[in-house]
N, C-alpha and C positions, 0 to 999 in steps of 0.2 A: 504494500500500500504506500501511497505517496500523495502529497498535495499536487494539485494540477490547476491550471487556469483554462477556461474556455469562454466562448462568446455567449452572450445572452441578448435578448432584445433591449435590456437596460444597460448593457456594457459588459466588461469582463467580470467573470465570477470565479472565485477560488472554491475548490471543492476537494474532497478526499476521494482518490481513485484506487482501484485495485490494479495490481501488476499483471494479473492473469484472471481468466474467468473463474468464478466460484459457482459450484453446483454441478449439474449434469455434464459429464465429460469435460469438466473444467480442469485447469492447472491445480486448483485447490491448494495454493500455498498457505502455510500456517497463518501468517499475518493477515493475508487477504480474507481467509475464512473467518478468523477471529473478529476482524473488523465488521464483516457483513453480519455475522451472528450477533455482535453487540448492537449494531444499528437496528436489526430486527427486534431484539430484546427491548431496546429503548422505544421503538415504535409501540410496543405493548403498554407504554406509560403515557402515550399521547392521547389526550381526552377527545381530540377532534376526529380520531379514527373510529370507524365502524366497530361497535363492541365485539362482534364475532371475530373480526380480523385482529383486533387488539388482543383478544384471548389467545389466538394462534401465535401471534408474535411474542407475547409475554412468556410463552412456554419454551421459547428458543433456548437451547443449551449453548452456552458460550464456552467452547473448549478448543476451538481451532481445528477441529476434525471434520472432514467431509470426504467420503469415499468417491464421490463423483457418479454414483449409481442412483437411479431413480428411487430406490428404497431407502436412501440415506435420510435421516430425520430432518435435515436442513432443506431438502428439496421441496417438500410440500409447503413449507412456510414461504419460500421464494415464490412458488407457483400461486399461492393464495394472494400474495401481494400483487403479482403480475395480473391476476384475474381482476383485481380491484381497480386497476388503472387502465383507462381507455387507451388503446393504441399500442400497448405492449404485447410483444409476442410471449406466449406462455410456454417457455422452454425450460424452466427450472434452473436458469443461470443468471448470474449477475456478471455482465460482460463489460470490460473497459470500453468507453466510448471511442469512436474513431476521431481522428484529428479534426474532421470537419463537423463534428457534432455540435449542436447548439443547446445550451442549458435552457430548459423551459420549453422545448419544442414538443409540447403535448399533442396528442391526437394523431401521431404518426408512428409507424412501426420502427422509426429511428429514434424514438425516445428511449432513454436508458434508465434502468432501475437504479443505478448508482446515483443518478441525479435526485431521484425520489428519496433515497436514503439520506443523502446530504440535506435535502430540504427539511426533512423531519428533524434532524439534529439541529439545524439552524432555527427552526420554529420552537423546539423544546428549550434550547439554551442560547438565545440570541446574544447574551452578554459574553459568552465564552467562545462561540463559533468564530473562527475555525480552530481555536485551541481546544481540541477534543480532550486533551489530557487534563484540562481544568473542569471538565463536566463531571457531575455526580456519577458514581458507579463506573468510572473509566477503568478499562482493563489494563492493568500494569504490564502485562506480558507484551504489549506492543508500544510501550511508552517511548522506546528509543526512536521508533518511526514517527510517532506523533509529536515528539519534541524537537527532533533534529532540524526542521526548518526554522525554528524560533531561537536556536542557540547562537 
């Protein structure tokens, strides 16, 4: 995982990206998986989210493990979130955006789940974002990645 900058209709946006796909047939690198799991877990605390989806997200285990198979516990959570967002392909993966991706391009198959995850972190903790290491319940096992841009 690493910080990245992309375009948006309002100008450049900083967000946290994964280095490789997480989920079905993904690279499933430890830091990336742990970050995605933590984001999904945090979504379970977001009051603006549909109660059923909140419950699914809140049950996400944050352990950095994903087999990449459809029966992995992380995959149904990713798919539930994908189903809840118009325009997202339901493939059970969190994929890094292409260089030409635009943050906030909803309603197209080119919208990326990683943008949604970042938007929720920003909404939950606007005073801390993008300093995810300062957010409540931050996972210390990825602290080096989260703090390195700010040192």
